[in-house]
C-alpha positions as CSV (number, residue, x, y, z in Angstrom):
1,L,0.3,-0.1,-0.5
2,L,2.9,2.8,0.1
3,I,4.9,1.7,-2.3
4,A,1.4,2.2,-4.2
5,Q,0.4,5.8,-2.7
6,L,4.2,6.4,-3.1
7,N,3.7,5.7,-6.5
8,C,0.7,8.8,-7.2
9,A,2.9,11.2,-5.2
10,Y,5.5,10.6,-7.3
11,H,2.9,10.4,-10.0
12,A,1.2,14.3,-9.6
13,T,4.9,15.6,-8.7
14,Y,6.3,14.9,-12.0
15,L,2.7,16.2,-14.2
16,D,3.0,19.0,-11.3
17,M,6.9,19.6,-12.5
18,M,6.2,19.0,-16.7
19,G,3.6,21.8,-16.3
20,Y,5.6,24.8,-14.7
21,A,8.0,23.5,-17.6
22,R,5.8,24.8,-19.5
23,L,5.0,27.5,-18.2
24,N,8.1,28.7,-17.3
25,R,9.0,27.9,-21.6
26,G,5.7,29.9,-22.4
27,K,7.6,33.0,-20.3
28,I,11.0,32.0,-21.9
29,V,8.2,32.9,-25.7
30,Y,6.6,35.2,-24.1
31,E,9.7,37.5,-23.5
32,T,10.6,36.7,-26.3
33,M,8.9,37.6,-28.4
34,P,9.1,41.1,-28.5
35,S,13.2,41.4,-30.1
36,C,11.4,39.7,-33.1
37,P,11.2,41.1,-35.8
38,R,7.8,41.2,-37.1
39,W,9.1,39.8,-40.8
40,R,10.8,37.4,-39.7
41,W,7.9,36.4,-37.8
42,E,5.3,37.3,-39.9
43,S,8.1,34.7,-42.7
44,F,8.4,31.8,-39.7
45,V,3.4,31.9,-39.8
46,G,4.2,31.7,-43.6
47,A,6.1,28.9,-43.8
48,L,4.5,26.6,-40.9
49,R,1.6,26.3,-44.2
50,L,-1.3,27.0,-41.5
51,N,-4.2,28.0,-43.6
52,E,-3.7,24.6,-45.4
53,C,-5.9,21.4,-44.9
54,L,-3.9,18.2,-43.1
55,E,-3.9,15.8,-44.7
56,F,-4.2,12.3,-42.7
57,G,-4.4,9.3,-45.4
58,E,-3.7,9.3,-49.3
59,G,-7.0,11.3,-50.3
60,D,-8.5,12.4,-46.8
61,M,-8.2,15.9,-46.1
62,G,-8.3,17.1,-42.7
63,V,-8.6,20.6,-41.4
64,P,-6.2,23.6,-41.5
65,G,-4.1,25.0,-38.8
66,G,-1.6,21.9,-37.5
67,V,1.4,20.8,-38.3
68,Q,1.3,16.9,-40.0
69,V,5.0,14.9,-38.6
70,F,5.8,12.3,-39.8
71,E,5.8,9.2,-38.4
72,P,7.0,5.8,-39.7
73,A,4.3,3.2,-40.3
74,S,5.5,0.0,-38.0
75,A,5.0,3.0,-34.7
76,N,1.6,2.6,-34.9
77,I,1.2,-1.4,-36.1
78,T,-3.2,-1.5,-36.8
79,T,-4.0,-4.9,-37.7
């Protein structure tokens, strides 16, 4: 029982730690944004092509506003 309690406490602490790390990264991005020239930011956003639809599979068009990431077919085997 003690091991289960310690495991749950560690899991909660780990999730809090991850949340604080994400908040800290967001704070760094927020503080850095004023130093980024507007033309560079607009070029970056344009390169992301967020207005184009994502293709989930061949001929299966998804929603716009995302970044497509390819992964090996062996990562998620569907049989």
